[in-house]
C-alpha positions in Angstrom: -13.9 -7.3 -2.7 -14.4 -3.7 -1.8 -13.0 -2.0 1.3 -13.7 1.6 2.4 -11.9 3.4 5.2 -11.2 6.9 6.4 -7.8 7.7 7.7 -7.3 10.8 10.0 -3.7 11.7 10.2 -1.9 14.3 12.4 1.6 15.1 11.3 4.5 16.4 13.3 7.9 17.3 11.7 10.9 17.0 14.0 14.1 18.7 12.7 17.2 16.4 13.3 19.7 18.9 11.9 21.8 18.7 8.7 18.8 19.4 6.5 17.0 16.3 7.7 13.8 15.7 9.8 11.8 12.9 11.2 8.2 12.6 10.0 5.8 11.5 12.8 2.3 10.4 11.8 -0.5 9.6 14.3 -3.2 7.7 12.5 -6.8 6.8 13.5 -8.9 4.6 11.2 -12.6 4.4 10.6 -13.8 1.4 8.7 -17.3 0.0 8.2 -16.1 -3.5 9.1 -14.6 -2.4 12.5 -17.0 0.3 13.7 -18.1 -1.8 16.6 -14.4 -2.1 17.7 -13.7 1.6 17.2 -13.2 2.3 20.9 -10.9 -0.7 21.3 -8.5 0.2 18.4 -5.8 2.7 19.6 -4.2 5.2 17.1 -1.1 4.0 15.3 2.1 6.0 15.3 4.4 5.8 12.3 7.8 7.5 12.2 9.6 8.0 8.9 13.2 9.1 9.7 15.7 11.1 7.6 13.5 13.0 5.2 15.5 15.7 3.4 14.5 19.4 3.5 13.1 19.1 -0.1 10.7 16.3 1.0 12.6 13.5 -0.6 13.9 10.3 1.0 17.3 8.6 0.8 17.7 6.9 -2.6 17.6 3.4 -1.0 14.0 4.2 0.3 12.9 6.0 -2.9 9.8 3.7 -3.2 8.4 5.3 -0.1 8.0 8.6 -1.9 5.1 7.4 -4.0 2.4 8.0 -1.4 3.9 11.4 -0.6 3.8 12.4 -4.3 0.0 11.9 -4.0 -0.8 13.4 -0.6 1.8 16.2 -0.7 2.4 17.0 -4.4 4.0 20.2 -5.6 4.3 21.6 -9.1 7.7 21.8 -10.6 7.4 25.6 -11.1 5.5 28.5 -9.5 1.9 28.6 -10.8 -0.5 31.5 -11.0 -4.1 31.2 -9.9 -6.0 29.2 -12.5 -2.8 27.6 -14.0 -2.5 23.8 -14.4 0.6 21.5 -14.5 0.5 17.8 -15.3 3.2 15.7 -13.7 4.3 12.2 -14.7 4.1 9.6 -12.0 5.1 5.9 -11.7 4.4 3.3 -9.0 6.7 0.3 -8.4 4.8 -2.9 -9.0 6.3 -6.3 -8.3 4.6 -8.8 -10.6 5.6 -12.3 -9.5 9.2 -11.2 -9.0 9.4 -8.9 -12.0 10.1 -5.3 -10.9 7.7 -3.4 -13.1 6.1 0.1 -13.0 2.5 1.4 -13.3 2.6 4.8 -15.0 0.3 7.8 -15.1 0.0 11.4 -14.1 -1.0 13.9 -11.4 -2.7 17.1 -12.6 -2.4 20.1 -10.3 -4.4 23.2 -10.5 -3.9 26.4 -8.4 -7.5 27.2 -7.5 -7.2 30.3 -5.2 -5.7 31.5 -2.0 -7.7 30.0 0.9 -6.1 32.3 3.4 -3.1 34.8 3.4 0.0 33.2 1.8 -1.8 29.9 1.5 -2.6 28.3 -1.9 -5.5 25.9 -2.4 -4.4 23.3 -4.9 -6.6 20.7 -6.6 -5.0 17.4 -7.6 -6.4 14.8 -9.9 -4.3 11.6 -10.4 -4.6 8.6 -12.6 -2.0 5.8 -12.6 -3.1 2.8 -14.6 -0.7 2.1 -17.4 0.9 -1.3 -16.7 3.0 -2.8 -19.6 3.4 -6.5 -18.9 6.3 -8.3 -20.8 5.0 -10.9 -23.2 7.0 -13.5 -21.4 4.7 -13.3 -18.4 1.5 -15.2 -19.1 -1.8 -14.1 -17.7 -4.1 -11.0 -17.4 -3.1 -8.2 -15.1 -4.4 -4.8 -14.2 -3.5 -2.2 -11.5 -5.2 1.2 -11.2 -4.6 4.0 -8.7 -7.0 7.0 -9.2 -8.4 9.8 -7.1 -8.5 13.5 -6.2 -7.2 15.7 -3.5 -7.4 19.3 -2.2 -4.3 20.7 -0.5 -3.4 23.8 1.4 0.2 25.0 1.0 1.8 27.9 2.8 4.0 29.3 0.0 5.6 31.9 2.3 6.9 29.5 4.9 6.9 26.5 2.4 4.9 23.8 4.2 1.6 21.9 3.7 -1.1 22.9 6.2 -3.6 20.2 5.2 -4.4 17.6 2.6 -7.7 15.7 1.9 -7.4 12.8 -0.5 -9.9 10.4 -2.0 -8.0 7.3 -3.3 -9.2 4.2 -5.1 -7.1 1.2 -5.9 -8.1 -1.6 -8.2 -6.1 -4.7 -8.9 -6.9 -7.7 -11.0 -4.9 -10.8 -12.0 -5.8 -14.0 -13.7 -3.1 -16.7 -14.1 -3.3 -20.3 -15.2 -0.9 -22.0 -12.7 -1.2 -25.4 -14.4 -2.6 -28.7 -13.3 0.3 -29.3 -10.9 -0.2 -26.1 -8.9 -3.9 -26.1 -8.1 -5.3 -24.6 -11.3 -6.1 -21.0 -11.9 -5.5 -18.0 -9.6 -7.9 -15.1 -9.8 -7.6 -11.8 -7.8 -10.2 -9.0 -8.2 -9.8 -6.3 -5.5 -11.1 -2.7 -5.1 -10.3 -0.5 -2.1 -11.3 3.0 -1.3 -9.6 5.3 1.2 -10.1 8.9 2.4 -7.2 10.7 3.9 -7.7 13.7 6.2 -4.2 15.1 7.0 -3.3 18.1 9.2 0.0 19.4 10.3 0.0 20.0 14.0 3.6 21.0 14.8 7.1 21.6 13.5 9.8 21.1 16.2 13.3 22.4 15.8 
């Protein structure tokens, strides 16, 4: 099964004091399967509270950071134009109750300055290494790959925009046995494009 969609996201950051902010996202979706309903589907508003000034969440919600590591990635050090840094990434993956991780990398390259004090960064990510314990029988695969271009204002330290192409593939094949309706097969591919723009920072 293949699904393709375009997500247009406007972002507003609202300072809540004590080095925390609320992240407000207004999302509109374009999908081939729902084009005829486009005018009937209102934008979605998602609010993520209590993000720290460094862009991280409280530890109890750490899993939520994963998507932000892809759409708003930063190198661990200052890069010069043309320099590359490869960052390790891992995505939580619950496999039939077993809390595993899919591991990979995000490669960042500082391409140029797209405008004064604004870096244009190219991102290429590949997360597909899933080590399944031998005690879990079956065949499993999870892959998250894609590319992004990001504009980061390094003087005022905020992202101006982010464009992300993301592809997710997941496969599983399990013999559930004769008492549980036989085999279970899942083979899924989804493609998404994110177009993200900061619109406002409120204090």
